[in-house]
All heavy atoms as a GROMACS GRO file, in nm:
protein
  559
    1MET      N    1  15.257  16.826  11.490
    1MET     CA    2  15.260  16.826  11.636
    1MET      C    3  15.176  16.711  11.691
    1MET      O    4  15.065  16.684  11.646
    1MET     CB    5  15.205  16.962  11.690
    1MET     CG    6  15.199  16.972  11.841
    1MET     SD    7  15.138  17.130  11.892
    1MET     CE    8  15.280  17.185  11.982
    2ALA      N    9  15.224  16.643  11.786
    2ALA     CA   10  15.160  16.524  11.842
    2ALA      C   11  15.045  16.567  11.935
    2ALA      O   12  15.053  16.672  12.001
    2ALA     CB   13  15.257  16.440  11.921
    3PRO      N   14  14.935  16.490  11.937
    3PRO     CA   15  14.829  16.525  12.026
    3PRO      C   16  14.869  16.519  12.173
    3PRO      O   17  14.956  16.438  12.210
    3PRO     CB   18  14.722  16.418  11.999
    3PRO     CG   19  14.780  16.318  11.908
    3PRO     CD   20  14.911  16.371  11.862
    4THR      N   21  14.816  16.606  12.259
    4THR     CA   22  14.857  16.613  12.393
    4THR      C   23  14.755  16.551  12.493
    4THR      O   24  14.779  16.541  12.608
    4THR     CB   25  14.885  16.760  12.438
    4THR    OG1   26  14.766  16.832  12.413
    4THR    CG2   27  15.004  16.813  12.365
    5SER      N   28  14.643  16.510  12.437
    5SER     CA   29  14.539  16.450  12.524
    5SER      C   30  14.566  16.306  12.552
    5SER      O   31  14.650  16.240  12.481
    5SER     CB   32  14.403  16.462  12.458
    5SER     OG   33  14.392  16.382  12.346
    6PHE      N   34  14.505  16.251  12.652
    6PHE     CA   35  14.527  16.112  12.687
    6PHE      C   36  14.405  16.029  12.656
    6PHE      O   37  14.384  15.924  12.714
    6PHE     CB   38  14.556  16.104  12.839
    6PHE     CG   39  14.688  16.169  12.876
    6PHE    CD1   40  14.688  16.293  12.928
    6PHE    CD2   41  14.806  16.101  12.859
    6PHE    CE1   42  14.813  16.352  12.959
    6PHE    CE2   43  14.928  16.158  12.892
    6PHE     CZ   44  14.928  16.288  12.945
    7GLY      N   45  14.326  16.070  12.559
    7GLY     CA   46  14.208  15.994  12.521
    7GLY      C   47  14.242  15.873  12.441
    7GLY      O   48  14.357  15.846  12.404
    8LEU      N   49  14.142  15.789  12.419
    8LEU     CA   50  14.159  15.665  12.346
    8LEU      C   51  14.173  15.697  12.198
    8LEU      O   52  14.110  15.784  12.144
    8LEU     CB   53  14.040  15.571  12.366
    8LEU     CG   54  14.012  15.531  12.511
    8LEU    CD1   55  13.884  15.439  12.514
    8LEU    CD2   56  14.125  15.459  12.575
    9THR      N   57  14.264  15.621  12.130
    9THR     CA   58  14.283  15.640  11.986
    9THR      C   59  14.163  15.583  11.914
    9THR      O   60  14.098  15.491  11.962
    9THR     CB   61  14.408  15.573  11.937
    9THR    OG1   62  14.395  15.432  11.958
    9THR    CG2   63  14.534  15.624  12.012
   10PRO      N   64  14.136  15.627  11.793
   10PRO     CA   65  14.028  15.566  11.712
   10PRO      C   66  14.047  15.418  11.688
   10PRO      O   67  13.951  15.347  11.692
   10PRO     CB   68  14.033  15.645  11.582
   10PRO     CG   69  14.097  15.773  11.617
   10PRO     CD   70  14.193  15.744  11.727
   11GLU      N   71  14.172  15.374  11.672
   11GLU     CA   72  14.202  15.235  11.650
   11GLU      C   73  14.164  15.151  11.771
   11GLU      O   74  14.104  15.048  11.767
   11GLU     CB   75  14.347  15.210  11.612
   11GLU     CG   76  14.392  15.270  11.483
   11GLU     CD   77  14.424  15.422  11.493
   11GLU    OE1   78  14.436  15.474  11.605
   11GLU    OE2   79  14.433  15.488  11.388
   12TYR      N   80  14.203  15.209  11.890
   12TYR     CA   81  14.168  15.135  12.017
   12TYR      C   82  14.019  15.130  12.037
   12TYR      O   83  13.966  15.025  12.079
   12TYR     CB   84  14.237  15.201  12.141
   12TYR     CG   85  14.209  15.125  12.265
   12TYR    CD1   86  14.292  15.019  12.299
   12TYR    CD2   87  14.105  15.166  12.348
   12TYR    CE1   88  14.261  14.952  12.421
   12TYR    CE2   89  14.078  15.098  12.466
   12TYR     CZ   90  14.155  14.993  12.502
   12TYR     OH   91  14.128  14.924  12.616
   13LYS      N   92  13.953  15.238  12.011
   13LYS     CA   93  13.805  15.241  12.028
   13LYS      C   94  13.739  15.134  11.940
   13LYS      O   95  13.646  15.066  11.983
   13LYS     CB   96  13.749  15.376  11.993
   13LYS     CG   97  13.779  15.484  12.096
   13LYS     CD   98  13.720  15.614  12.053
   13LYS     CE   99  13.761  15.725  12.150
   13LYS     NZ  100  13.706  15.857  12.105
   14LEU      N  101  13.784  15.123  11.814
   14LEU     CA  102  13.732  15.024  11.720
   14LEU      C  103  13.753  14.879  11.776
   14LEU      O  104  13.662  14.800  11.781
   14LEU     CB  105  13.795  15.038  11.583
   14LEU     CG  106  13.743  14.941  11.477
   14LEU    CD1  107  13.599  14.960  11.452
   14LEU    CD2  108  13.827  14.959  11.349
   15GLU      N  109  13.869  14.852  11.824
   15GLU     CA  110  13.900  14.719  11.878
   15GLU      C  111  13.821  14.695  12.004
   15GLU      O  112  13.769  14.584  12.031
   15GLU     CB  113  14.050  14.703  11.911
   15GLU     CG  114  14.134  14.696  11.785
   15GLU     CD  115  14.092  14.585  11.690
   15GLU    OE1  116  14.073  14.469  11.738
   15GLU    OE2  117  14.080  14.611  11.566
   16LEU      N  118  13.800  14.796  12.086
   16LEU     CA  119  13.722  14.783  12.209
   16LEU      C  120  13.578  14.747  12.179
   16LEU      O  121  13.518  14.652  12.233
   16LEU     CB  122  13.728  14.917  12.290
   16LEU     CG  123  13.632  14.928  12.409
   16LEU    CD1  124  13.668  14.823  12.514
   16LEU    CD2  125  13.634  15.068  12.466
   17HIS      N  126  13.520  14.815  12.077
   17HIS     CA  127  13.380  14.788  12.042
   17HIS      C  128  13.365  14.651  11.971
   17HIS      O  129  13.266  14.583  11.993
   17HIS     CB  130  13.326  14.905  11.955
   17HIS     CG  131  13.294  15.022  12.040
   17HIS    ND1  132  13.178  15.043  12.102
   17HIS    CD2  133  13.374  15.128  12.080
   17HIS    CE1  134  13.176  15.156  12.170
   17HIS    NE2  135  13.301  15.208  12.159
   18LYS      N  136  13.466  14.610  11.896
   18LYS     CA  137  13.461  14.478  11.834
   18LYS      C  138  13.464  14.372  11.948
   18LYS      O  139  13.389  14.274  11.938
   18LYS     CB  140  13.581  14.453  11.745
   18LYS     CG  141  13.568  14.520  11.610
   18LYS     CD  142  13.689  14.485  11.528
   18LYS     CE  143  13.687  14.554  11.394
   18LYS     NZ  144  13.806  14.526  11.316
   19ALA      N  145  13.548  14.388  12.047
   19ALA     CA  146  13.558  14.296  12.154
   19ALA      C  147  13.431  14.291  12.235
   19ALA      O  148  13.380  14.184  12.271
   19ALA     CB  149  13.674  14.334  12.252
   20MET      N  150  13.368  14.410  12.257
   20MET     CA  151  13.241  14.406  12.335
   20MET      C  152  13.132  14.342  12.256
   20MET      O  153  13.046  14.268  12.314
   20MET     CB  154  13.201  14.552  12.367
   20MET     CG  155  13.289  14.617  12.472
   20MET     SD  156  13.239  14.777  12.527
   20MET     CE  157  13.197  14.862  12.379
   21LEU      N  158  13.129  14.360  12.122
   21LEU     CA  159  13.028  14.298  12.043
   21LEU      C  160  13.044  14.144  12.044
   21LEU      O  161  12.944  14.068  12.059
   21LEU     CB  162  13.032  14.348  11.900
   21LEU     CG  163  12.934  14.287  11.798
   21LEU    CD1  164  12.792  14.319  11.841
   21LEU    CD2  165  12.964  14.339  11.658
   22THR      N  166  13.164  14.102  12.029
   22THR     CA  167  13.194  13.958  12.031
   22THR      C  168  13.155  13.899  12.162
   22THR      O  169  13.093  13.789  12.170
   22THR     CB  170  13.347  13.931  12.005
   22THR    OG1  171  13.381  13.989  11.879
   22THR    CG2  172  13.383  13.785  12.010
   23ALA      N  173  13.196  13.960  12.276
   23ALA     CA  174  13.164  13.905  12.406
   23ALA      C  175  13.014  13.908  12.431
   23ALA      O  176  12.962  13.808  12.488
   23ALA     CB  177  13.237  13.985  12.515
   24SER      N  178  12.945  14.010  12.390
   24SER     CA  179  12.796  14.010  12.415
   24SER      C  180  12.731  13.909  12.333
   24SER      O  181  12.633  13.844  12.379
   24SER     CB  182  12.741  14.153  12.390
   24SER     OG  183  12.745  14.186  12.258
   25HIS      N  184  12.776  13.877  12.212
   25HIS     CA  185  12.718  13.779  12.126
   25HIS      C  186  12.744  13.639  12.183
   25HIS      O  187  12.649  13.560  12.195
   25HIS     CB  188  12.780  13.788  11.987
   25HIS     CG  189  12.735  13.679  11.896
   25HIS    ND1  190  12.610  13.673  11.839
   25HIS    CD2  191  12.798  13.563  11.852
   25HIS    CE1  192  12.598  13.567  11.768
   25HIS    NE2  193  12.711  13.498  11.773
   26TYR      N  194  12.865  13.608  12.217
   26TYR     CA  195  12.895  13.474  12.261
   26TYR      C  196  12.850  13.447  12.411
   26TYR      O  197  12.841  13.335  12.446
   26TYR     CB  198  13.045  13.446  12.250
   26TYR     CG  199  13.088  13.424  12.106
   26TYR    CD1  200  13.184  13.499  12.044
   26TYR    CD2  201  13.020  13.329  12.025
   26TYR    CE1  202  13.217  13.483  11.910
   26TYR    CE2  203  13.053  13.308  11.896
   26TYR     CZ  204  13.151  13.385  11.840
   26TYR     OH  205  13.184  13.365  11.707
   27SER      N  206  12.822  13.551  12.479
   27SER     CA  207  12.767  13.531  12.618
   27SER      C  208  12.624  13.497  12.619
   27SER      O  209  12.567  13.460  12.718
   27SER     CB  210  12.795  13.656  12.704
   27SER     OG  211  12.705  13.757  12.667
   28LYS      N  212  12.559  13.502  12.498
   28LYS     CA  213  12.420  13.473  12.479
   28LYS      C  214  12.331  13.548  12.579
   28LYS      O  215  12.246  13.490  12.646
   28LYS     CB  216  12.396  13.325  12.492
   28LYS     CG  217  12.472  13.243  12.387
   28LYS     CD  218  12.450  13.096  12.397
   28LYS     CE  219  12.532  13.031  12.285
   28LYS     NZ  220  12.544  12.891  12.303
   29GLY      N  221  12.359  13.676  12.595
   29GLY     CA  222  12.278  13.757  12.680
   29GLY      C  223  12.318  13.774  12.823
   29GLY      O  224  12.263  13.844  12.899
   30ALA      N  225  12.428  13.704  12.859
   30ALA     CA  226  12.472  13.713  12.995
   30ALA      C  227  12.531  13.850  13.026
   30ALA      O  228  12.527  13.902  13.139
   30ALA     CB  229  12.583  13.608  13.024
   31PHE      N  230  12.591  13.917  12.922
   31PHE     CA  231  12.647  14.049  12.944
   31PHE      C  232  12.587  14.143  12.832
   31PHE      O  233  12.582  14.106  12.716
   31PHE     CB  234  12.802  14.048  12.918
   31PHE     CG  235  12.875  13.970  13.018
   31PHE    CD1  236  12.947  13.858  12.977
   31PHE    CD2  237  12.882  13.999  13.151
   31PHE    CE1  238  13.018  13.779  13.069
   31PHE    CE2  239  12.946  13.926  13.246
   31PHE     CZ  240  13.021  13.818  13.201
   32SER      N  241  12.547  14.259  12.880
   32SER     CA  242  12.508  14.364  12.787
   32SER      C  243  12.631  14.438  12.737
   32SER      O  244  12.738  14.427  12.805
   32SER     CB  245  12.408  14.458  12.848
   32SER     OG  246  12.474  14.538  12.947
   33VAL      N  247  12.620  14.514  12.635
   33VAL     CA  248  12.731  14.592  12.582
   33VAL      C  249  12.776  14.696  12.693
   33VAL      O  250  12.895  14.718  12.714
   33VAL     CB  251  12.697  14.662  12.452
   33VAL    CG1  252  12.807  14.761  12.408
   33VAL    CG2  253  12.674  14.558  12.342
   34MET      N  254  12.679  14.757  12.762
   34MET     CA  255  12.712  14.857  12.861
   34MET      C  256  12.784  14.788  12.979
   34MET      O  257  12.879  14.849  13.035
   34MET     CB  258  12.587  14.934  12.912
   34MET     CG  259  12.541  15.040  12.815
   34MET     SD  260  12.677  15.150  12.754
   34MET     CE  261  12.725  15.227  12.907
   35GLU      N  262  12.744  14.670  13.015
   35GLU     CA  263  12.811  14.594  13.126
   35GLU      C  264  12.957  14.568  13.087
   35GLU      O  265  13.050  14.587  13.166
   35GLU     CB  266  12.742  14.470  13.161
   35GLU     CG  267  12.615  14.486  13.229
   35GLU     CD  268  12.537  14.351  13.248
   35GLU    OE1  269  12.541  14.269  13.158
   35GLU    OE2  270  12.471  14.336  13.355
   36LEU      N  271  12.978  14.530  12.960
   36LEU     CA  272  13.112  14.506  12.910
   36LEU      C  273  13.190  14.634  12.903
   36LEU      O  274  13.315  14.634  12.933
   36LEU     CB  275  13.109  14.435  12.779
   36LEU     CG  276  13.058  14.291  12.783
   36LEU    CD1  277  13.012  14.250  12.647
   36LEU    CD2  278  13.159  14.198  12.838
   37TYR      N  279  13.128  14.741  12.869
   37TYR     CA  280  13.200  14.868  12.851
   37TYR      C  281  13.250  14.918  12.984
   37TYR      O  282  13.366  14.965  12.999
   37TYR     CB  283  13.106  14.973  12.789
   37TYR     CG  284  13.175  15.106  12.757
   37TYR    CD1  285  13.254  15.114  12.641
   37TYR    CD2  286  13.165  15.216  12.837
   37TYR    CE1  287  13.320  15.230  12.609
   37TYR    CE2  288  13.228  15.334  12.807
   37TYR     CZ  289  13.305  15.343  12.690
   37TYR     OH  290  13.372  15.458  12.659
   38GLU      N  291  13.168  14.894  13.090
   38GLU     CA  292  13.206  14.942  13.226
   38GLU      C  293  13.290  14.839  13.302
   38GLU      O  294  13.341  14.875  13.408
   38GLU     CB  295  13.079  14.974  13.305
   38GLU     CG  296  13.006  15.093  13.238
   38GLU     CD  297  12.867  15.117  13.297
   38GLU    OE1  298  12.817  15.031  13.375
   38GLU    OE2  299  12.809  15.222  13.269
   39MET      N  300  13.305  14.722  13.250
   39MET     CA  301  13.379  14.614  13.315
   39MET      C  302  13.529  14.643  13.313
   39MET      O  303  13.580  14.703  13.217
   39MET     CB  304  13.354  14.485  13.238
   39MET     CG  305  13.409  14.360  13.301
   39MET     SD  306  13.373  14.214  13.199
   39MET     CE  307  13.198  14.186  13.240
   40PRO      N  308  13.598  14.608  13.421
   40PRO     CA  309  13.744  14.628  13.422
   40PRO      C  310  13.805  14.552  13.300
   40PRO      O  311  13.762  14.443  13.265
   40PRO     CB  312  13.789  14.567  13.551
   40PRO     CG  313  13.668  14.576  13.639
   40PRO     CD  314  13.553  14.561  13.549
   41VAL      N  315  13.910  14.611  13.243
   41VAL     CA  316  13.972  14.556  13.124
   41VAL      C  317  14.015  14.414  13.148
   41VAL      O  318  13.998  14.326  13.064
   41VAL     CB  319  14.089  14.648  13.078
   41VAL    CG1  320  14.166  14.580  12.963
   41VAL    CG2  321  14.039  14.783  13.037
   42TYR      N  322  14.077  14.386  13.263
   42TYR     CA  323  14.131  14.251  13.285
   42TYR      C  324  14.015  14.147  13.288
   42TYR      O  325  14.036  14.034  13.239
   42TYR     CB  326  14.214  14.245  13.414
   42TYR     CG  327  14.131  14.244  13.545
   42TYR    CD1  328  14.097  14.127  13.605
   42TYR    CD2  329  14.094  14.362  13.599
   42TYR    CE1  330  14.024  14.122  13.721
   42TYR    CE2  331  14.021  14.367  13.718
   42TYR     CZ  332  13.988  14.246  13.779
   42TYR     OH  333  13.916  14.244  13.894
   43LEU      N  334  13.897  14.180  13.334
   43LEU     CA  335  13.785  14.088  13.334
   43LEU      C  336  13.732  14.072  13.192
   43LEU      O  337  13.698  13.960  13.150
   43LEU     CB  338  13.674  14.138  13.426
   43LEU     CG  339  13.695  14.112  13.572
   43LEU    CD1  340  13.578  14.171  13.655
   43LEU    CD2  341  13.707  13.963  13.602
   44ARG      N  342  13.722  14.182  13.120
   44ARG     CA  343  13.668  14.170  12.981
   44ARG      C  344  13.761  14.089  12.900
   44ARG      O  345  13.718  14.001  12.825
   44ARG     CB  346  13.654  14.311  12.922
   44ARG     CG  347  13.585  14.312  12.784
   44ARG     CD  348  13.553  14.454  12.739
   44ARG     NE  349  13.665  14.544  12.742
   44ARG     CZ  350  13.666  14.660  12.806
   44ARG    NH1  351  13.564  14.700  12.879
   44ARG    NH2  352  13.773  14.740  12.809
   45ASN      N  353  13.894  14.104  12.914
   45ASN     CA  354  13.986  14.020  12.845
   45ASN      C  355  13.980  13.877  12.884
   45ASN      O  356  13.990  13.784  12.803
   45ASN     CB  357  14.128  14.071  12.866
   45ASN     CG  358  14.155  14.205  12.795
   45ASN    OD1  359  14.083  14.240  12.699
   45ASN    ND2  360  14.256  14.278  12.836
   46PHE      N  361  13.958  13.851  13.012
   46PHE     CA  362  13.941  13.710  13.062
   46PHE      C  363  13.823  13.646  12.994
   46PHE      O  364  13.827  13.535  12.943
   46PHE     CB  365  13.919  13.716  13.213
   46PHE     CG  366  13.875  13.579  13.268
   46PHE    CD1  367  13.963  13.475  13.282
   46PHE    CD2  368  13.739  13.561  13.299
   46PHE    CE1  369  13.920  13.350  13.328
   46PHE    CE2  370  13.698  13.438  13.344
   46PHE     CZ  371  13.786  13.331  13.358
   47TYR      N  372  13.706  13.715  12.990
   47TYR     CA  373  13.591  13.658  12.931
   47TYR      C  374  13.605  13.641  12.776
   47TYR      O  375  13.564  13.536  12.727
   47TYR     CB  376  13.465  13.741  12.958
   47TYR     CG  377  13.414  13.728  13.099
   47TYR    CD1  378  13.411  13.840  13.184
   47TYR    CD2  379  13.371  13.607  13.150
   47TYR    CE1  380  13.371  13.827  13.314
   47TYR    CE2  381  13.332  13.593  13.279
   47TYR     CZ  382  13.331  13.702  13.359
   47TYR     OH  383  13.283  13.690  13.493
   48LEU      N  384  13.669  13.730  12.712
   48LEU     CA  385  13.694  13.710  12.566
   48LEU      C  386  13.781  13.588  12.536
   48LEU      O  387  13.752  13.512  12.448
   48LEU     CB  388  13.765  13.837  12.511
   48LEU     CG  389  13.668  13.952  12.484
   48LEU    CD1  390  13.752  14.079  12.453
   48LEU    CD2  391  13.579  13.920  12.364
   49LYS      N  392  13.886  13.571  12.621
   49LYS     CA  393  13.970  13.453  12.606
   49LYS      C  394  13.890  13.329  12.633
   49LYS      O  395  13.900  13.231  12.557
   49LYS     CB  396  14.089  13.463  12.700
   49LYS     CG  397  14.184  13.343  12.686
   49LYS     CD  398  14.294  13.350  12.790
   49LYS     CE  399  14.385  13.224  12.787
   49LYS     NZ  400  14.320  13.095  12.768
   50GLU      N  401  13.812  13.327  12.736
   50GLU     CA  402  13.734  13.208  12.768
   50GLU      C  403  13.630  13.177  12.659
   50GLU      O  404  13.612  13.060  12.623
   50GLU     CB  405  13.660  13.226  12.904
   50GLU     CG  406  13.750  13.224  13.022
   50GLU     CD  407  13.831  13.090  13.034
   50GLU    OE1  408  13.767  12.987  13.031
   50GLU    OE2  409  13.951  13.101  13.049
   51PHE      N  410  13.562  13.279  12.608
   51PHE     CA  411  13.465  13.253  12.494
   51PHE      C  412  13.537  13.201  12.376
   51PHE      O  413  13.486  13.112  12.307
   51PHE     CB  414  13.389  13.384  12.461
   51PHE     CG  415  13.298  13.432  12.564
   51PHE    CD1  416  13.286  13.567  12.594
   51PHE    CD2  417  13.217  13.343  12.633
   51PHE    CE1  418  13.197  13.611  12.690
   51PHE    CE2  419  13.129  13.391  12.735
   51PHE     CZ  420  13.118  13.523  12.756
   52GLY      N  421  13.660  13.253  12.344
   52GLY     CA  422  13.741  13.202  12.232
   52GLY      C  423  13.779  13.055  12.253
   52GLY      O  424  13.763  12.978  12.160
   53ASP      N  425  13.820  13.023  12.372
   53ASP     CA  426  13.858  12.882  12.404
   53ASP      C  427  13.735  12.792  12.391
   53ASP      O  428  13.747  12.682  12.338
   53ASP     CB  429  13.916  12.869  12.544
   53ASP     CG  430  14.046  12.940  12.557
   53ASP    OD1  431  14.110  12.973  12.451
   53ASP    OD2  432  14.094  12.958  12.673
   54LEU      N  433  13.620  12.832  12.438
   54LEU     CA  434  13.497  12.750  12.426
   54LEU      C  435  13.458  12.729  12.283
   54LEU      O  436  13.419  12.620  12.244
   54LEU     CB  437  13.386  12.818  12.506
   54LEU     CG  438  13.396  12.815  12.659
   54LEU    CD1  439  13.283  12.903  12.720
   54LEU    CD2  440  13.382  12.670  12.708
   55LYS      N  441  13.463  12.837  12.202
   55LYS     CA  442  13.426  12.823  12.062
   55LYS      C  443  13.524  12.729  11.988
   55LYS      O  444  13.487  12.653  11.900
   55LYS     CB  445  13.423  12.962  11.989
   55LYS     CG  446  13.307  13.047  12.034
   55LYS     CD  447  13.174  12.979  12.014
   55LYS     CE  448  13.126  12.979  11.870
   55LYS     NZ  449  12.992  12.917  11.857
   56LYS      N  450  13.651  12.739  12.018
   56LYS     CA  451  13.750  12.648  11.960
   56LYS      C  452  13.723  12.508  11.995
   56LYS      O  453  13.724  12.420  11.907
   56LYS     CB  454  13.895  12.690  12.004
   56LYS     CG  455  14.002  12.605  11.937
   56LYS     CD  456  14.140  12.643  11.997
   56LYS     CE  457  14.190  12.763  11.938
   56LYS     NZ  458  14.333  12.793  11.975
   57LYS      N  459  13.698  12.480  12.123
   57LYS     CA  460  13.665  12.343  12.167
   57LYS      C  461  13.540  12.292  12.103
   57LYS      O  462  13.530  12.178  12.057
   57LYS     CB  463  13.646  12.347  12.321
   57LYS     CG  464  13.662  12.213  12.385
   57LYS     CD  465  13.646  12.218  12.538
   57LYS     CE  466  13.752  12.301  12.604
   57LYS     NZ  467  13.741  12.295  12.751
   58GLU      N  468  13.437  12.380  12.088
   58GLU     CA  469  13.314  12.343  12.023
   58GLU      C  470  13.336  12.310  11.877
   58GLU      O  471  13.284  12.206  11.826
   58GLU     CB  472  13.215  12.458  12.034
   58GLU     CG  473  13.081  12.434  11.976
   58GLU     CD  474  12.989  12.556  11.993
   58GLU    OE1  475  12.955  12.594  12.106
   58GLU    OE2  476  12.960  12.620  11.887
   59SER      N  477  13.416  12.385  11.811
   59SER     CA  478  13.447  12.363  11.667
   59SER      C  479  13.522  12.227  11.651
   59SER      O  480  13.496  12.154  11.559
   59SER     CB  481  13.533  12.475  11.614
   59SER     OG  482  13.574  12.453  11.485
   60GLU      N  483  13.618  12.198  11.740
   60GLU     CA  484  13.689  12.070  11.731
   60GLU      C  485  13.595  11.952  11.755
   60GLU      O  486  13.611  11.848  11.687
   60GLU     CB  487  13.801  12.073  11.834
   60GLU     CG  488  13.915  12.167  11.803
   60GLU     CD  489  14.012  12.187  11.916
   60GLU    OE1  490  13.996  12.128  12.026
   60GLU    OE2  491  14.111  12.261  11.892
   61GLU      N  492  13.507  11.963  11.843
   61GLU     CA  493  13.410  11.857  11.872
   61GLU      C  494  13.316  11.832  11.751
   61GLU      O  495  13.286  11.718  11.719
   61GLU     CB  496  13.322  11.892  11.997
   61GLU     CG  497  13.400  11.883  12.129
   61GLU     CD  498  13.319  11.922  12.249
   61GLU    OE1  499  13.197  11.943  12.234
   61GLU    OE2  500  13.378  11.938  12.354
   62ILE      N  501  13.279  11.940  11.686
   62ILE     CA  502  13.194  11.930  11.565
   62ILE      C  503  13.275  11.860  11.455
   62ILE      O  504  13.221  11.770  11.387
   62ILE     CB  505  13.142  12.065  11.521
   62ILE    CG1  506  13.043  12.119  11.621
   62ILE    CG2  507  13.083  12.058  11.377
   62ILE    CD1  508  13.000  12.264  11.596
   63LYS      N  509  13.400  11.897  11.438
   63LYS     CA  510  13.487  11.830  11.340
   63LYS      C  511  13.502  11.680  11.365
   63LYS      O  512  13.490  11.598  11.278
   63LYS     CB  513  13.621  11.899  11.331
   63LYS     CG  514  13.622  12.033  11.265
   63LYS     CD  515  13.761  12.088  11.258
   63LYS     CE  516  13.756  12.224  11.200
   63LYS     NZ  517  13.892  12.289  11.199
   64ARG      N  518  13.527  11.645  11.492
   64ARG     CA  519  13.541  11.506  11.533
   64ARG      C  520  13.412  11.431  11.507
   64ARG      O  521  13.410  11.316  11.457
   64ARG     CB  522  13.582  11.495  11.678
   64ARG     CG  523  13.730  11.507  11.702
   64ARG     CD  524  13.763  11.453  11.841
   64ARG     NE  525  13.699  11.530  11.947
   64ARG     CZ  526  13.751  11.630  12.011
   64ARG    NH1  527  13.873  11.670  11.981
   64ARG    NH2  528  13.684  11.691  12.107
   65ALA      N  529  13.298  11.487  11.536
   65ALA     CA  530  13.167  11.422  11.522
   65ALA      C  531  13.138  11.401  11.372
   65ALA      O  532  13.076  11.297  11.337
   65ALA     CB  533  13.058  11.502  11.590
   66SER      N  534  13.180  11.492  11.289
   66SER     CA  535  13.149  11.484  11.146
   66SER      C  536  13.229  11.381  11.078
   66SER      O  537  13.197  11.336  10.973
   66SER     CB  538  13.159  11.619  11.076
   66SER     OG  539  13.293  11.661  11.074
   67LYS      N  540  13.346  11.344  11.135
   67LYS     CA  541  13.435  11.242  11.082
   67LYS      C  542  13.394  11.102  11.108
   67LYS      O  543  13.440  11.007  11.050
   67LYS     CB  544  13.581  11.263  11.130
   67LYS     CG  545  13.641  11.390  11.071
   67LYS     CD  546  13.785  11.402  11.119
   67LYS     CE  547  13.848  11.526  11.062
   67LYS     NZ  548  13.985  11.542  11.105
   68ARG      N  549  13.304  11.082  11.196
   68ARG     CA  550  13.253  10.948  11.240
   68ARG      C  551  13.171  10.889  11.133
   68ARG      O  552  13.103  10.928  11.056
   68ARG     CB  553  13.179  10.956  11.372
   68ARG     CG  554  13.272  10.990  11.482
   68ARG     CD  555  13.186  10.987  11.610
   68ARG     NE  556  13.270  11.050  11.712
   68ARG     CZ  557  13.226  11.068  11.832
   68ARG    NH1  558  13.103  11.038  11.874
   68ARG    NH2  559  13.303  11.123  11.923
   0.00000   0.00000   0.00000
């Protein structure tokens, strides 16, 4: 029988906490885990995408600098 509750699945909870940990780490203290937990999903996703883009750009700059 399928569950009838509308709670979060264990898989979703794991991904949510991984995302919060990543965002709190890369924000360098700008966001606490609780702030991220209570943040609207669209904003949390926005910040995660921006942090990912910044890290990718940083990595590319490091690669270019090391080739000189």
